[in-house]
N, C-alpha and C positions, 0 to 999 in steps of 0.2 A: 793420157790419164785425165779424167774429168776433175777439175779443181774449182771449188767455190771460194770466194773471198768472204771473210767474216769481218764486218765493219764494227768499229767502236767510235762513237761520237765523243770527241775530247775537247779540250780548250774551253773557252769562255761559255760556249753554249751548254756544255755539260756541267761546268763548275758553278755558275751563278744560278741561284734559285730566286734572287731578287730581280725586280724589273725596274731599274732606274730610268728616269726621264730621258737623260742622255744615254744613248745606246752603249752597252758595255760589250757588245758583240760586233766585231768587224767582219768576220767571216766564219764559216763553219769548218771546223777541223775534224777530219775523219781519219782514223788509223785503221788499216785493214791488213789482215794476213791471210795467206792461202791455207786451205784445209789439207794440203798435202805436204806442209812443211811445219817443223817444230824445232824449238831450241831447248837445250838442257844445259845445266851447269857442268863444267868440266869434272869428270870423275863420277858424275851421277849415273846410275844404271839406266839403260833405256826403259821406258815405261811399257808395261804390259796391258794397261787399260788407258783409254783416252776418252774424252767427251765425245758425244755422238756427232759433233760438228766435223770431226776429222774423218778422212776417207780411209779406205782399206789399205792403201799404200802411202806411207808417210816418210819423207826424208827428215832425218834428225841431224841438226847441227849442234856441235858442242861449243859452248861459250868459252873462249880462251882469253884471259886477261892480257891487256897491252901494258906498256910501261906507264900509261897515263890512267889514273883512277877514273872509273866510269866509262872508259872506252875499251872495246873488246874486238876480237876477231871471231868469225864463225867458221868452224871447220866441219866439213861434211863427214859424219862418222858412221851413221847407221841407216839402214832401210828397214822400216817396220812393215810387216805384212799381217793383216788380220786373219785369224784362223777361226772359222765359225764353229768348228768342232768343240773347242774348249773356250770359245768366246774371249780370246786373248790375242794380243799382238806378239808376234815373234820377230826376232831381228836377225839381220845379217850385217856384218861389219864391212865397210868399204875398205878396199885394199890400200888405195892412196889416201893421203890426208890433205884434201883440197880445201883451200881457204876460199870463202865466198867473196866474189868480186862485186863491187858496187855497180849497179846498173844505172844507166842514164840515157837520156834522149835529148839531143840538141834542140828539138822542137818544143820541149816542155820548159815551163818557167819554174825554177826551183827557189825555195826560200828555206835554207837549212836542209832538213830531210824532207820537206814538204814540196809537193807539186801543186802549183796554183792553177785552178780550173775556174774560168769565168762562167757564170750561169748564162744560159741562153735567154733567160728572162731577166730583163734589166732590173726589175723590182726585187729580185731575189739576191741573196748574198752569194758571194763567190765561195768556192770550196777549196780548202787546202787538204789534199790527200797525202797520207804518209804510209808508205809500204813498210811493213815491219814483220818481225818473226816473233811469235808469241812463245813465252817460256812459262809453263804451268807452275814452276817452282820458284820460290823467293830466291833472288840471286845471292851468292856467297859474298859479293862485294858489299852488300847491305845487311849482312848477317847480324850485326850488332843492333840494328834499329828496333826489331820487335821487343827485345829484352831491355831496352834502355830505361834507366831510372827516370820516372816522370813524377815530379812533386805535386802537380796540380791536376792530375787525373785526365789530361787530354793528350792524345786520344785515349779513350777507355779501352779495356781489354777486348770487348766485342768488336770495336772498330779496328783495332790492331789485327785481330784474327781475320776479319773480313779482308783487310788490305793484303795480308800475307797470302791468304787463300787465292787471291786474284793473280798472283805471280807478277811478271813484268813483261816488257817487250824490248826488242832490240831494233833500232832504226838505222838506216843506212846514211850515216854522215860521219866524216872524219874530223878529228880535232883540228882547230885552226892552224896549229903549228905543223900539222902533218899532211895538209891537203896538197902541198906541192911535192911531197915525197913520192917517188915513182911507185913504190910497193905499198906503203902504208896508206897513201892517199886513195888508193882504189879498194882497199880491203878493211879499213878500220870502220867500226860501227860504234854506236853509243847506246848505253842502257837507257831505257825510258821508263819512268814511273808514273806515266799519265793515269793509269788505272787507279793507282794508290792516291794520287792527288785529287782525283774526282771524289773519291769516297771521303777523304779528309776534309776537303773544302765544303762539301755538302753537309758536313757535320758541324760547321761553324754556326755561331749565333748570328742573327741578322746584322747586328752592329759590326761584327767582324767582316761579313760580306760587304757591307757598305764602305768600311775603311779600305778594304782591298780594292774596291772599285774606284774610290777617290784617289788613292795613291797611284794607281795605274793611269788615271786621267791626268794627274799632276805631272808625272815624269814624261808622259807622252806630249802634253801640251807644251812643256818646257823644252821639248826636243832633246830629252836625255836618253831616250830609248831608240833602238834601231827601227827605222822605217825605210821604205823605198826612196823617199825624198830626203832622207836624213842619214844615209848610210855612212858617210864620212865622219859625221859627228857622233856616231853611236858610241855609247859608253855602257849604259845599262840596258837590260832587257826586261821584259815582263817576268821572265823566270827569276830574276833577282828579287823583284817585288813579291812574287809568290813564295820564294824561299824565306824572305824576311817575315812574311805573315805566318808561315808555318812554324818558324822558330818562336815567334812572339806568342802564338797560340799555345805552344807547349810550355814556354818558360814563364809566362805571365799568368797570375791567378785570374779566375773569372771576374773577381771584383775589379781588377785593373781595367776591364772592358766595360763593366756595367754600373759601377758606383755613381759616376757623375754623368755618364753618357755624353761626354764632351767629345764630339767627333773631331773637331779641329785639334784639341789638345793631344788626342791619341795619335793623330797623323803627324803632328810636329815631333813627338817623341820617336816615332818610327823612322822618320826622315833623318833625324839625328843619328840613330843607330846605323842607318845605311851609310851616312857620311863617315862614321868611324870605320865601318868595313872597308870603305874605299881608301881611307887613310892608311889602314893597316894592310891593304891589299889582301884581305882575307875574308872570304864569304864561304863558310863551310856548307857543303851540300847537305840537304836535310836528311837524306837517306844514307849517303856514303861518307863515312867519317873523314877519310884522307883526301877527299876531292875538294879542291878550292875553285870556286866559280869566279874569283877575281884574279886573273893571271896578269902577266907583265904587259899584255897587249892593250891595256885600257888606254883609251884616247881621251884627251881633254879632262883628265882626272881632277886636276886642281880646280878648274872652272866648275865642275859638277859639285865638288866638295863645298865650294863657296856658296853655291846656290842652295844646297841642302842645309848647311849650317846657318844660313841667314834666315831660314824659315822660323818664325815665331807665331804665336797665336794671332796676333793682330794682322801681320802680313798675310798669313795663310787664310784668315777669315776674309780679308779683302780679296785675295786671289780667288777664293771659291765664289764670292759674290760676282766678280767680274767675269770669271771664266766658266762658271757653272750656272748660277741662278739667272744671270743675264741671257745666257744662251737658251736656257729653258724658256725664259720670257719671250725671246725672239720666236721660238717655235709655236707659242700659243697666241701670238699677235693675230687679231686686233683686240683680244680680250684684256691685254695688259697695256696700260698707258704709261709710257716711260716718264720718269720723274715722280712716280708714285713712291710712297714710303715702302721700305724693304718688306715690312710685314705684310702690307697689302699686295705687293708683287708676288710674294711667296703664296699667299692665299689664293690669288688669281691663278697661279701656275698649278696649284693643287686641284682647284676646281676644274681647270681645263683638262688636267690629266685624268681625273675621274670621268669627265664627260667623253673624252676621246679614247679611253682605254678599251672600251667595248668595240668601237669601230676598228681600232688597231688589231684587236684579237680576231675580229671577223676577217680582216684582210689576211692575217696570218694563217687562218684556217684555209682560206682560198689558196694560198701558196702551198700549204701542206698537201692539199688535194692534188695540185699539179705535180708535186714531187712524187706522190704515191702512184699516180698514173704513169709517170715517166719511168719510175723504178720497176714497177711490175712489167711494163712493156719491154724495158731494156734488159732486165735480168732473166726474163723467161723463167718464171718461178720454179725453184726447186723446193723440196721439202724443208731443207735447212733455211733457205732464205725466207720461205713462207713463215716459219716459226719465228724467225728473228723479226721480220717486219710486223707481224701481228703483235708480238710482245712490245715492240717500240711504240706502236699505235696505242696500245693499252696504257702505256705510261703517259701518253700525251692527253688523251681525252676519249671517252667512250664513243663519241661520234666518229672519231678517226678509225676506230676498230670496225664500226659498221660500214664506213666508206671503203676501207681496205677490203673487207669481205665482198662488197659489191663488185669492185674492180677485179678482184681475184676470181670471182665466179665467172665473169665475162671472159677473163683470160683462159680459165680452165675450159670453158665451153668452146672457145675458139680452137684450142689445141685438141680437144676431143673430136671436133668436127674434121680437123685436118689429119690427125694421126691415130685416132682411136683412144680408148680409155685404158691407158697404161697403168701399171702397178703404182708408179710414182704419183700419177695424177689421182689415183684412188686415195693414197695417203695424204696428199695435199688437200683434197676435198674433205677428208676426215678431220684434218686440223682446222680447216676453215669452219667446219660445223661445230667446233668447240670441244673435240675429243682429243685426249693425249695420244700421241703416236710415237712409239719407239722408232727412231730413225734406223732403218735396216742397213746392215753392212752389205748384204748381197740380196738383191731382189730374187734372183733365180734360185736361191737356196732357202727361201722362206718355207717353213713347214706348214702343213695343212692345219696343225693345231694353232699356230700363230694366226693364221687367217680366220679360223673359227673364233678365236678369242677377240679378234678385231671386229668380227661381225656381231659378237655378243654385246659389245658396247653400244652398237646401234640398235640391236634388238630391244634392249631395255628402254631406250629412248622412244622408239616407235610404239612400244606396247602401251605407254602411258601418256601419249600426246593426242591432241585433237588433230584431225586431218588438216594439213597445211602444205604449202609448197615445199617448205623445208622437210617436212615429214616424207613427202613423196621422193625428194632427193635422197633422203636417208634410206628409203626402201630400195631405190636403185643401187645405192652404195652397198647395202646389205647383200643384195643379190650378187654384186660384183665380187665381194670378199668370199662368198660361198663358192662362186664359180672359180675364183682363184685357188681356193682350197682343193677343188677337184682337179685343177691343173698341176698342183704340186706333185713332186716326185714320190712322196710318201702317201698319196691319196688312195693308193690301192688297198690300204688298210680298210677292212670292211666297216669298222666302227666309224671312221672319218667319212668314208664314202656314203654310208647310209644316212648318217646324221646330216651331212651337208645337203643331200637330196631331200630329206624330210623338211628341213627349214626352207629350202627353195620351193617345195610344194606349198608350204604355208604362205609364202610371199605371193606366189602366183595365184593362190586361192583368194587372198584378200584384195588383190588387184583385178580380179575377174577373169584371169587367164586360166580357165578351168582345165582345158585339155592338156596344157603344159604341166599343170599341177598334177593331173592324173598320171602323166608319163613319169614324173619324178617319183611319185608314190610307187608305181609299178616297178621302177628300177630297184627300189628298196626291197619290195616283197619278193622279187625274183632273184635277189642276191643269194649266192650259194651257201655262205657261211656267216652266221650271226653270233658266233661264239664270243666275239670280242665287243659286240655292240653294247653290252652292259657297262663298259668302261666309259662310254660317252652316251648319255641319255638325253632325252628331250626335256629341257628345263621349262616348267610351266610358267615361271616368272618372265621368261623371255618371249612368250607367245603373245602376239597381238590378239585382238578380239576375233575369234573364229566362229563360235556358236555357243548356245546356252549349255549344251552338254559339257563342253570343256570348262566353262565358267563354273558350272555346278560341281563338277568333279574336283576342281581346284579348291573351291570353297569348302566342300566336305572334307578334302584332304587336310586343309589347314585346321579345321575343327577336330579331326581325328588326331592330328599332331598335338594339338593342345591337350586333349584328353589323355593321350598317351604319355606326354611329359608330366602331366599332373598326377598320374596314378602309378607310374613306374619309373625306374632309373634307366630305362632303355633309351638313353640320349642318342645312341648311334642311329636310331631309327628316324630321327628328325630330318636328316638330310634326304631321305628317300620318299617323303610324302608328296611333294609337289612336283614330281617328275613322272615321265612316261617312258616305257621301253620303246626304243626306236622302231623296231619292226611292228609292234602292235599298234603304235600310233600311226604308222604309215597305212596299215590296213584300215584303221578307223577313218582316216582322212580320205582314203580312196573310196570307201563306201559312201561317205558323206558327199564327195564330189559327184559321184554318179547320180545320187539322189537330187543334188542341186541342179544338175544339167538335164533333169527330167527323163533320164534314161532309166529303164527298169533295173532294179538291183540284181546283179548277177549272182546266182546261187553259189557258183564256184568260188567267188572271192570271199563270200561270207563263210562258206564252209572252211576255206583255208585259214580264215581269221580264227575260227573256233579251234581248228587243229593246232594252229600256232600257240594259242593260249593254253590248250591242254598240255602241250609238250614243253612249254616254257618251264625251265627248272627254277627260275626266280623271276618274279614280277613284282610290281609296285601297287600300292593302294590305288593310285590314279588309274592304272590299267583296269582294275576290277570295276571301279566306279564308272569309267567311260563305257566299258563293255556292257554293264548292266543298263545304263541309260540308252545305249544304242540298241540293245536287244529288245527293250520295251518299245522303242521306236519301230524296229523292224517287224515286230509281230503284227503291227497294225498296217503294214504295207503289203501291196501285192507283189510278192517275190516271184519274179519270172525266171524260169530256168533257161539258160542260154549257154551254148558251148563256149568254153573259155577261149577257144581259138578266135572267136569273133572280136575279142578285146585286144586290139592291136596297140603296141607301144610305138609311138611316133619317134622319129629320130630327133634327139634334142641337140640343138646347136648351143655349144658352151658360150660362144661369143654373143653377148647381149646387144640388141639394137640400141644404139646410143642416141638416136635422134630425139626421143622423148626426154632423155636426161638433159640434152643440150637446151631444149626448150624450157625445161624446168629451171635450169641454172640461170638462163636469161631472165625468166620471170622473177626468180628470187632476187637477182641483181636489181631489177627495177623496184621491187618491194623494199630492198635495203636502201636504195638511193632515195626513195620517197620518204622512208623513215629519217634519213639524214636531213632532208628538207624540213620535215616537221620539227626535228630537234633544233635545226637552225632558226626556225621561226621562234621557238620558245626562248632561245638564248639571244638572238640578235634582231628580233622583230621590231624592237623599239628604235633601231638606228637605220633600218632599211626595209624596203619592200621585197618580200620573198614569196614566190609562188611555190606550191608544194607538189603540183601534178605535172610538171614539165617532162619528167622522165616517163610518166605514164602515157603522155601524149605521143612521145617518140616511139614507145613500145606499141601503142595502138596503130601507129602509121606502119611500123614494120610488119605487123600482123595483117595489114590490109583492112583494118577496122576504121575506115576513113571518117565515118559519121561520128564515132566516139572521139577520134583525134581532133576533129573540127570543134566539137563541143568543148573539149578541155582547153584547146588553144584559145577559143573565144573567151572562156572564163578567165584565163590567165591574162590575156590582153586587157580585158575589162578591169581586172584587179590592178594591173600596173597603171592603167590610164587614170583610174579614180585616185590612186594614192599619189600620183605625180601631178594631179591637177592643181591649179593655184589655190583652190579653196582649202586643200589639205596641206599646203606647204607651210 
């Protein structure tokens, strides 16, 4: 069974929106769960609807409480199977009640529930990955949290609702007291509220985020928290500091944080509260009432209490100068001369920070580009991962979205060249082009109506854009969706069959493939039964520019619609004005195509067009207008009589040649990468030399246009040389 993992960036990277001078991020924490597994609270009914990220078959684990608050077991209870007929999940219950056993690998480095992964690139942060099971429902162990009385309005009701709606996760780590137990040590898990904490901490005021950062730095520098080189002396953890801040944010009024804006004073008070918690051996979990985060296993407790209680404003101020400001000054040397007054040192540090922040951001963008390349290559994009990565890039910066699209275009082009244009690649490409795609549960059960609706999104875009590389890609994609509609099992419906062929004929007409367009029109006109075609009509608003007759007919139809609505109550007629009957439109387009190809108009086709119009029980205003315009045109032509048998219908290959699409995707990728370079110049041109046509040069070389490649390379080298010469330094 195919399984995708759905990642969630947690920890400091996700919690902090401030950017302190001393880094507050040591590594990147990523939680991920598989799309084929789910957790639910015990006694909760199995879900019938799931987010689109989940697959068609999902194992459901029931959350069973342990004897320790916050720690649970996962028991395999249900198998969910998606049923496309009613678009719901149905379940079967497992016979045995198997408890999930913790998985581990002796080759991996564990830190609690996390697996530490060192980056291949030394300049990038390491990654802590945490495998988890997502629960869409807020857990019963924290049932009191949403309705808790809050006297100072934090968090507000909208934030609480957001937190509860995100549910929770379960991570694979046993309680410290149970890790050596033969049964519990392998099966005990812990509830994780990382999703909730991200939302809450991001709702803090800047002063609260700064205090959180300073407290974490203090306990880490004083070796009060767990670290690899301080494991034996570990007493506190960052989670204790986070819990302290969450409680303070809820229990203290806004004025407590903002009235004096005395950072040191606030930190001293919070450190004293923490010392009281240690003395009482009581630190109540922020979400779970009866969970105590200070158990009997605390080491060096009295030493830590002494350090915390000895903190006063004078000592802590001195500590911050020696351990924070001085370190900041060391980073910006030689701009800071030691022995300067504190105020001057701080001013110099701030100036250095402002000057260097742009360069740091530029370097960060370079790292992000490396990660995007690596992720797209390693993950082999699925529709789900494409949507996720695109959304994540959009949260970071618009340039990252452009860059991701470029890399993804190249990835899709490579897969099309190797394996053809699959249904999933079609949907991935649609997403990359900026259109919403419903993640399908079963590709092989997609209906022809679904495919036509997907094509319609592209039709509207193509109809109102200037010709561009992206538009040509959209036209190829439009064709692919229509051809997919013809491959669907329900495509034998005459209304779907005829409409898909008409739209394909339009596309082949505007791209100059006239004979193929004629063949698609002929398939429609020779169809045996058109009784159902009125249920799916040709929408005028979806048509690209075809000719003046269609434009005139649509314009007159809109005018007629306005007059009709202004003079009568026949509102039901409004929807029928800018449309055409499928069969009649196919006849019109067929005649138009024959005239464009300089072939004589075949009397038989025109006569059948007349016969069809006369026998039509219901037609539209657009049909009459187009016929009138075509009839006037035809009277002035030399109509040549020819036997119908000479009009041969060519065999139409449903599989589209993808080589042109691959070239268009590669060209579009180069255009996107060039746009990235131009945006890069706008943002970072003041701190570095950036050429904008390097990707164009590579593409010219690939195409064998060597003179153009040489010209671009020469210009780029000249630009780099001039900017790096001593005169410009």
